[in-house]
N, C-alpha and C positions, 0 to 999 in steps of 0.2 A: 342470555344473561340470567343467571340464577337469582332468585329472591333470597335474601338473608334475613334472619330474625334480629340479629344484633347490629346496631348502627356501625358503619365504617366511615372513617373520616380521612380525607386526603386533600392534597393541595387543589385549589380551585383552578379550572382550566380557562383558556382564552375564550372558548365558546360562551362562557358565562358572561363575558363582557358584551357579547352580541345580544344575549338575552336582556342584559341591563339596558342596552340601547333601545330594544323593542319595548321594554317596559316603560322607559322614560318617554318615548314617542307616543306609544299607545295608539288607539283608534277609537272612534266614536261608537261604532258597532262592530260586531263580529260577522264577517262574511260566512257563508255556509262552508262546511268542510268539503274537501275533495271527496267525490263519491268513491267509496271503498268497495272491494269485491264483496258480493253478497255473503260468501262463506265467512269472511272475517266478521261481518255483522252478526252472523249466527254465533260464532265463537264468543264475541263480546257479550251477547245476550245470555249465553250459557253461563259465563263467568259471573255476570251480574245476578243471575238467579241463584247461583251457589252462594254468593255473598248474602243475598236476602235470607237464605236459609241458615246463615251462620257458619257456613263451611269455607272459611277464609283460606285455609291451607289448600283445599281442593281448587278453589278459584284461582289461587296464585299459580298452581301447577298448570291449570288450563291456559292461563294467560301467557305464561312463559312458552308453552308449546305453540300457541297461536301466533305469538310474536315471531317465532322462528319461521313459521309458515307464511305469515303475512307481514313482513318487516316494514311495509309502507303504509300500514293502517295506523293513522294518527290516534284514533280513539282507543285502540288496543294498547298502544304504547303509553298513552296518557293514563289508562287504568293501571298498567304495570307501575308507572311512576307513583301513582297515588297509593297503591298497596305497599310499595317500598317505603314511601314517606310515612305511612301509618305505623310502620315498625321503627320509625325514627332512623332509618338507614338513609341519611341525607346524601351520601356520596353516590350510592346506586341510583337513588331517585333523581339526582342531578343529571346523571348520564342519560337516564330515560327521558327526562324533560328536554335535554338538548336535542334528542331525536324528534320529539314532538314539535319543538320549535322549528327544526329544519324542514318539517313536512307542511308547515303552515303557521307563520308567525302571527297572523291576524285572526285566526279562528279562536273560539272560546278556549279550547284546550291549550292552544299556543300562547294566548295571553295569560292564562292561569299559570302555565309552566314558567313563563318569564317572570311573573310576579313572585311566585314561590321561590324560584332559584335566587332571585335578588334578595328576598327576605332571609333566606338561609345563609347568605353572605353577610348578614347583619347590616345591609344597606337599605335605607329608605323603607324601614319596616312598616311605619304607619301608612305610607303611600301604598305599600303592597296590600295592606288590609283594605284600604279604600278601593283599590282596583278589584280585589276579590268581591267586595260588597257590590260594586257595580256589575260584575259578571253574574252574581247571584240574582240581582234585580232584573238583569237582561235575560237570563236563562234560568228561571226559577225551578225548572225540572232537572237541572244538572246536579244531581245528588253528589257527584264526585267533587265538584267545586265547593259545595257546602262542607264536605268532609275535610277537604284541604284547609278551608278557612278555620275550622275547629281545631285541626291538628296544629296549625301555626299559632293559634291562641294559647294552646298548651305549651308549645315550644318557647314562646316569648313571655309566658306568664302574664298575659294581659287579656282584656275583653272577655273575661270568663263567663259573664252572663250571656253575651252574644254566642259564645261557643256552646253553652248549654242549650240555647234556643235552636241552634243548627242541629245539634245531636237529637233533639226531640223531633225535628222534622225528618231526619234520617230514620229514626226508629219507627215513625208512623209509615214511612215509605216501604221499609223492608220488614219482612215477616219476623225474622229473628235478629238479623244484623250481625256483622262480623265481630270476632272477638276483640279486635282493636278498637272498635267503636265503643263497646262496653267498658273495656279496660281504661281507655283514655278519658272517657266521660266520667267514669268513677273517680279517676285521679282529680279531675277538675272539681267535681262535687265535694270530694273529701278535703282537698288541700286549699282550694281557692274560695269555695262557697260555704264551707263548714256544714255540709249536709250529708254526714256519713250514713244516716238512715236511708236516704234516697240512693246513695251509692251502693248500698249493700246488695241489692238485687242484681245490679250489674256485675258486682264482684263474683257472686255465685255463678252467674251465667257465663262469665269469662272463664272461670275455673272449669266449668263443665264443658265449654266449647274447646278449650285448649288447656288441658291439665298440665301446666308447666310451672316451674318454680316461680316465675314472675307473676303468674295469675294467682297462685296460692299465697304469695307474699302480700299482694294487694288485699286479698280477702282477709288474711290473718291480721294485718295491720288495721284494717277498717273495723273488724270485730273488737280488736284491742282498744281502738279509739272510742268505741261505743261501750267499753267496760264489760263486754261479753267475753270475759277472760277464759272461761272453760271451753267455749266453742273455739276461740282463737287458739287455745292450747292444742286442740285436736288438729287444726289446720296446720299449725307450725310443725307438728309431728310428721304430717304428710309432706310438707315442704322440705324438711331435712332429709327425708328419704330420697327426694329428687336431687337435692344439692347438699350432700353430707359434709362438704368441706368449705362451705361459704360462711365466713366469720360473722358477717352482718346478720345472716339468718339466725345463727346461734345466739347472737347478742339480743336480737329482737325477741326471740323465744324466751330468753332469760328475763327480759323486762316484763314480759307477760306473766311469767311465773312469780316474779317479784311482786307484781300488783295483786296476785292471788294470795300472797302471803306464804307461798311455798319457797322459802329462802334456800332450803337445802338443794332442791332441784334447780333453782335459779343459779346457784353457785356452780353447779355442774355445767350448766349451759355457758356461763361466763368463762369458765375454765376452757371449754372447747373453743369458744370464740378467740380467746387469747392464744391458745395452742395454734390455731390456723392463721392468726395474724398478730404476732407478738409486738408489732410496731404500733398497734392501736391501743392506747392506754385507757380508753373508755371502758374496755372490758375489765381492767384491773380496778377502776373506780367503782363500777357496779358490783364487782365481786366484793370489794371492801365494804360497801354499803350494806350488802346482804349479810355479811359477817357481823357487822355492828347490830343489825336488827335481830340477829340470833343471840345478842347479848355478848358477843365476842369482840369487845371494843378494841383490845390491843391487836388482835388479828386483823381487824378492819383497818386500823391506822397503818399497819405494816403494808397493806396494799396501796393506801394513799401515798405513803412515803416512797414505795417502789415506783409508782406511776410518776411521782414528781422527779425522782432521779432519772427516769427514762426520758421524760419530756417536760423539763421545768417550765417551759413557756405555755404548756397546755393550761388554758384558763382554769378549768375545774380541778385539775391536778393541784395547781397552786392554791386554789380556794379551799379545797378539802384539807390539804396538809396544813395550811395556815390556821384554819379554824380549830383543827384538832389540837395543835400546839397552843393556841390562844386559850382554849377552854379546858385543856387537859383531858380531852375526850379520847380515851384509848391510848393515851401516852402521857408522860410526865409533862406538866405545864412548863412552857419555856417561851417567855415573851420575845426574847431576842431571836429565837428560831422562827417564831411566827412572823416577825418582821422580815426576816431573811427570805422566807417563802413568799411573802406578799410582794416584796420589792422586785422579785424576778419579773413580774408582769409590768413593772414601771407604771402602775395605774394610780400611784399616789405621789404627789410632789413632796410632801412633808411626812415621811413615815414615822418619825420620832413622835409627832403629835397624833399619830393614829390614823392619818388619812388613808394610807394603803390598807389598813385593817378595816376601816369603814367600808372601803370599796369592796373588799372580799365579803363582808357581811351583806352588803347590798346585792352582790352577785348571787349569793346564796338565797336571799329572800326573794329576789326577783328573777331567779333562774328557772322559770317554768318551762323553758324550752329544753332543758337538760332532762333526759329520760329519768334519771334518778338524782335527786339532790342530796347533799349532806343533811344530817339531822338539823332540825329547825334550831335557830340561834337561841331561842328562849329555853329550849331543852338543854342545850349545851351550857348556857349561862347558869342555869339551876345546878347542873352537874359541877361546875366550877365552884359555885358558892358552897356546895356540900363538901367538896374537897378542902376548901379554905376553912370551913367550920371544923373540919377534922384535924386542923393544925398543919396542913401542908404549906410550908413557907413559899414554895414556888407558886402555888395556887393563890395564896394570899397576895403575893406580889402582882401576879397577873390581874387579880381582881382590883387591886389598887390602881393599876395603870388604866384598866377599862373604865373605872369610875372617875379617875382624874380627867381623862380626855373625852369621856362620853362616847365610848366606842360601842355602838349597838345598844346603848342605854343612856339615861340622863346623866350628865356630869354631876359629880357630888364630891367636892374637894374634902369636906369633913369626913365622909365615909372612907374616901381613899386614904386619908391620913391614918385612920384607925387600922386599916388593913396593912399599910406599910409598916406601922409600928409592930403589929403582930408578926409580920414576916421578918423584921429585924430581930425581934426577940427570939425568933426561931432559927437565927443564925445566918440569914441572908443579908450580908452587908450592903448589897446593891440597893436595898430598900432605903438605906441611910441617905444615899444621893437623892432619891426621889423626895424624901422628907425635907432635905435641905433646900431643894428647889421650891417645894410647896411653901415653906416658911419664908423663903427669900421674896417671893412675889405675892403671896397671899391671894385672896380672891375666893369667890364661891362660898363665902361665910367663914373662911379661915383668915385670921389676922396675920399680917406679915410680922415676922419676928427675926431680926438679924442675928440675935444671940443664939436662938435655937437653930437657925440655919447654919451658923458657924459650927455649932456643936455636932450637928449631924454630918457636916462635911468632914470634920475631924475624925469622927467614928469611921466613916468610909475610907478616909486616907490611911488611917491606922490598919484598916483591913486590906490595904494594897491597891485601892483604886487610884490610878495615876491622875485622872481628871480631878478627883477630890484633893489630891496632894497639891496640884497647881492652884486650886481655888483657896485652899487653906493658906498657902504662901501669899497669894494676892491679898487675902483679907488681913493677914498680919502686916502687910505693907500699908494697906489703906486704913486699917483700924476699923473695919466693918464687922460689928458683932463681937469684937475682941479688942483689947488694947494693942496699939501698934507695937511691933517687936521685930526690928530688922534682922536680928540674929535668927529668930525662928522662921522668918520669911525666907531667908537665904537657905536655911536647912531644908525646909519643905520643897522649895522650888528646885534645889539641887537634887533632892531625892527623886522628885518627879522626872527631871531630865535624865538621871542615871538609869531610870527604869523605862526610858523610851517614851515617856508620856507627852502628848500634845505636840508632836512634831517639833521638839526642841523649843517650843514657845517659852518655857521657863527661863532658858538661857538668853533669849532675846530680851525678856523682861528684866532679868538681873543685869544684863549689859546696859540696858537703857537707864536704870536708876543710878548706876555708878557713872555713866557717861555724863549725865546732866546734874547729878547730885540731888535726888529728891527722895521722899518717903523715908527720911532719916538717914540716908546714905550720903557720905561725903563724895564730892566730885573726884573721881579717880579713874583716869582713862586706862591706866594699866590694869586695874581691877576689871573695868568694863571689857577690855580686850581679852582678859583671861576667861570671862564667862562666854563671850562671843566665840572664843576659840573652842570651848567645850561643845557648843552647838555645832560649830564647823566640823569638829571631829566626829560628830554623829551624822554628818552629811547634810546639815541644814544650810542651804544656799543663802538664805536671808542673813544668817549670822556672818557668813563669809563676806557678803557685800557690805555689811555694816563695819566689819574690821577694815575692809578696803577704804571705806569713807573716812575712817579715823586716820589711817595712814596718809591719805591724800590731803586731809585738812591739817593734821598735826595739832598738838595741844600742849598744855603745861605738863612737863615731865614725860611727854610722849612725842618724840621727834617726828617731824614729817619725813615720809619715806615713799617717794613715788614708785620706786621699784617694787616695794612690798605691796603698795596699793594695786599696781598692775597685776602682780602675781595673784592676789585674791580675786580681782575682777575676772581674770582669765579662768580661774578655778570655777567661779560661778557659771561662766558661759559654757565651759566644758562639761560641767555637771548636768546642766539642763539647758539645751539650746532654746527651748520655749521660754525659759526664764532669762529674758534678754537684758535685764537691768545691768548685769555685769558688762556685757558687750557694749552697751550704750555709754557706760561710764568710761570704758576704754577709748571709745570714739571721741568723747569729750576731751580726754587727755591728749590723744593724738592730734586733735585740732586746736585746742585752746590752752594747753598747759602753759603756765607762766614761765616754766623752765623750757626754753626753746629746744633744748637738746632732746626732749621727749616728743616733740611734734613730728608727726609723720602722716600727712594727709593720705598718702598712698595706702598705708596700712589701714587707715580709717575707712577708706573706700572698700578695701578688700573685706574688712570685717562687716561693713555696712551691707554689702552685697550678700554676705553669708546670713546675716540676721533677717534680711528681707526675704531671701529664699526660703528660710524656715518659718517666717511669720509674714506671709505675703499680704495679709489683710490688716496688719497692725499699723495704724497711722504713726505711732511714735517711732517705730523702726524705719518707716519711710522717711520721716523727717530727719532722723539721724543720718541716713544715707545721703539725703539732700545736703545736709550740713557738711558732710565729708567732701562731696563734690565741690561745694562752694569754697571751702578752705583750700582746695587744690586748684581753684581758678576755673573749674569746669561749670560755669554758671548755667549753661543750657541744660545740663543734666540735673543740676541742683533745682532749677525751676520746674523741670519735668516731674521730679519726685515730690517736691513740695506741693505742687498742684494736685498730684494724685492723692497725696495724704489729705489735702483739704477736701477733695471731692468725697473721699471715703468717710471722712469724719464729719461731713455736713448733714444735719438732720433732714429728713425727707421733706419737711414743710418749708425749708429754705429754698428759694429759687436759685440762689447762687451762694458759694461759700462766703462767709463773713470776711471783712478786711483782715489781711495777714501782713503785719509789718515786716516779718522775716522775708516773705516772698517779694515784697517791694524792694528790700535791700538787694536780694539776689538779682532782680531785674535791673537794678542800678549797677550791678557788678561789684557789690560790697558785701561784707560780712559784719557781724556785730563787733 
């Protein structure tokens, strides 16, 4: 069996279950190993001597050769498994440990093999560590078991101090020690114990013992962590000679040069990283940041935008693009676009009030784990203030929003109002809506003023903002900040609806005031139906349902028409199966219409099954189906669905559903 440097992973075998059994059963002490041929012992000692001198490759070759000659030598097979495991080749090590186990399950090597194999299956990991501790205590001179313990600490990212202690014992025992002792110990010292200075000597020695890309990478990264960038730069150069197409190495070299302030060379390295791995957007982000620090803000943002397009849900792609648009850093300020970028991550529940933006700012301020962060927020905020001071209306608008909601700074309604006014004077009518809202609610030192709020809404409405059109119409109806004027209210609400604003809500509102006769409007169902019909023509299901209600009820000068009511209810259901009000209204008519010619419980059941299939967790739909069965005389099914609805609609703290008079009627075989 050849030793490999790179870990291989495959499906675990049945023999590992046997090892698990041995590990679980265990034994109090390890019996002596079966006496091996003297020659095998010589081969073992030779391999251990090579390891002591740091010649791990030579030791591995000697062990492979000896295992072919002496396949029944448990100690040689155990050494082979440990060497394979040191290179994190768990599959090959597992095979070797299975042979160790077969030659003696209760010896120290056999028990260690069982423990490690179980741990490498992520089973009873802590029990495995305890077993290895016991073996070390029982056999303190077994250096290979100490090594296995330390390797497993690294594998499972735990017990790092104990691992360091074991490595120190190993280093005292061996003259130089194998490359993987130094490399893995250095990894623990650097990553788990934050002792890069102690790790550095082991990095140098590992690179000297085995000058491979992985040893040079560890050395370079440790030097970079210690801010010894010029030395790290030289090591990265050697590293890339050994692995010229590895994108991670190019990117790591780029970050080193970045920290040295050599942005031009850093950009070249990030370009290489992106060339070899175009799917990794981090290279684009770091490239963009380097461009920004060269003073090429627009070029830098173009890389941020490119990374966002390529992988919108990449946290830092979203953060960088968001902040650039929020602060106008390298791009034209655009608050709406900043929100769009931020909302992709869904990290803010209320993006309109700035929560998503606050999260992005927090990610930037607290993102110390990212190799390169976007420019500090205070720098970008100062940049936005400068743009706003130069008269950029978009920058003034963004600054107003930031100050209004306290996004990355203290909220200041008065200052926000001033910037919105400047932005409005600069031609950005969107600012009028913000001013209208500020004066509507007041607060933060700003006095509420309904008249000013209305005037700003009117300015925005005249500028084409459909939301403002609806608000102007509503205020003319209510007389809020302006004298009531039904004619103007109708004009603005109709204009809003015609321009597709607010999901036809203007037509719902107009229909409502004429249906009941309020806000200066006379009660006129025909006029109400006309407005509802305009909403229906735009595809608004609510307007269609309301017309259906009117035809079902009938009114003065508006004859009742059940056929028309059913037509509109059917249209609602067909337009949106999730919008089940129309279907439930039909079920009511099929079951309870006072004109018996329209009653048809079978159709009600058919429709009820349809709405429950499309809305299986909706209690109202379940109750509608129960009613349909009840009116058809199928009370067993009516009871079933009514009880199901009650269970689903019962709060968790109720031990049982509250009393249900309808259910009691069904149990008595009656309907309302």
